[in-house]
N, C-alpha and C positions, 0 to 999 in steps of 0.2 A: 503494499500500499504505499502511496506517495505522501509526502509530508502535508500537502493541502487536504487530502482526505483524512489523514490522521488528525489534523486540526479539526476538521468537521466532527470526527468521531468524539474527540475531546470535549467538543462543545455539547453534542448530544448526551455525554456522560453526565452533565450538569456542571461543567465549568463555564464561566462566562466567556464572551468573545474575546475579551483581551488576553485571558489566561490560555485560550486555545491556540491563538497566534504566537504569543510570545514564547510558550513552551514548545512550539513545534520545532524550533532550531536552537533552543537555548543550551542544551547539552553540547551540541556541536561548536557552539561559540564559547564554551567553558563555565557554563552556569548550571547547576544541578536543577532538574525539573521541578522538585518540590519548592525550591527556592524561587524558581521562575514563577510558579503558580501563585506563591504568596505575594511576590512583588506585584503582579498583575492584577490581582483580585480587586482592589479598589477602583480600577479603571472601566469595569464592565458597566453596561448600561449607559454608556455616554458620560463617564466619570462619576462612578457612585450613583448610577441610576438618576443622574441629573439631565439626561437627554442632550448633552454637549457632544464632544467629539467622540465618534464610535469607538467602542473598545477594540474593534478589529483594527482600526487604524492606530490607536495608541499602542497596541501590542506590536504592531510593525514599527512604529517608532522606536520602541524599546529595543527591538532587534537590531535596528540600525544604530542605535546607541552602544548596544553590547558589542557589536563588530567594529564600528568606527569611531565610538566615542572617545573622548580624551579624558584623561585623569590628572593632568598636570596643567597648571594654568597657563603655561607658555606654550602649549600645543594648539594648533590650528583647529577650529571647529568647522571648516569649511566643507569638507567631504559630509560630515554628518548633516549639516544643514542643507546641502545640495540634495542629498539623498532623501531627506524628509520632503522637501519641496517637489522633488521628482514624483516621489510616491503620492503625495496629495494631488498633483496635478493629474496623474494617470487615473487615481481613484475617483476623483471628481470627473473626468471625462467618462468614465464608466457609469457613474451613479448620480452625478449632478451635485453632490454634497458629500462632506465628511461628518455631517452633523446627525447623531442619531435620531433625533425628532424629525429631521427631513428624510432620512432614509426609511423611517418606519411610518412616516406621515401622521405621527402622533406624539404627544408629549408624555413620556413614560415618567416624568418627575412628578406627575399626578397620579392619584388613585384612578381617576376616570380614564386617563391614557393608559395606564398599566391594563385596567380591565379591558379596554378596547383592544389593545394589543393581544392580550391573551384570547379574547373571545374571537378575534379574526385570525389566530395562529400565526401572527406576524413574526414572534420569536422563532418558531419552527420553520417558517416559509422563507423568510429573508436573511435572518442572521447567518444561517450556515452559508449562504451565498457570498455574504460579505467576508466572512472567516475565510473560506476557501480562496476567494480571489486576492484577498490581502497576502496570504502566503504565497500565492502564485507570483503577486507583483513583487514581494520581497525575494523571492528566488531569482527573479529576472533582474532586478536592480543591483543585488548584491552578488550575483553570479554563484548562488549556493547550489551545492549538488544534492540531489535527493538520495 
């Protein structure tokens, strides 16, 4: 099974979109899967279920940081920023937005919005698509091998 499909499976196992994407390549990039799942947990549902930036997107951003991020103040951040911008541009080309509330067409930061999303199966229908495509975009941008 490829990494994109593994990420979707992870999502279906009950992990959020950010956890599914970030954990997909965390071990290959030197971070234990359990640690990746913990780090990514707060980013699901558009940043703690606030409907902001999609968790699949933030998971991808964290993978970019894990591979290309800097840890010394005098190191250049340009590669990291360029990859984040490229990822965002490509994701927006595909879906029109990186915002959870736009992608789901409802505001899951409210009880009514969450109920709407659940009643219409949006988490099951749409989120796995975003998770899968986020991993595919990351593989393309960072030239990761499956």
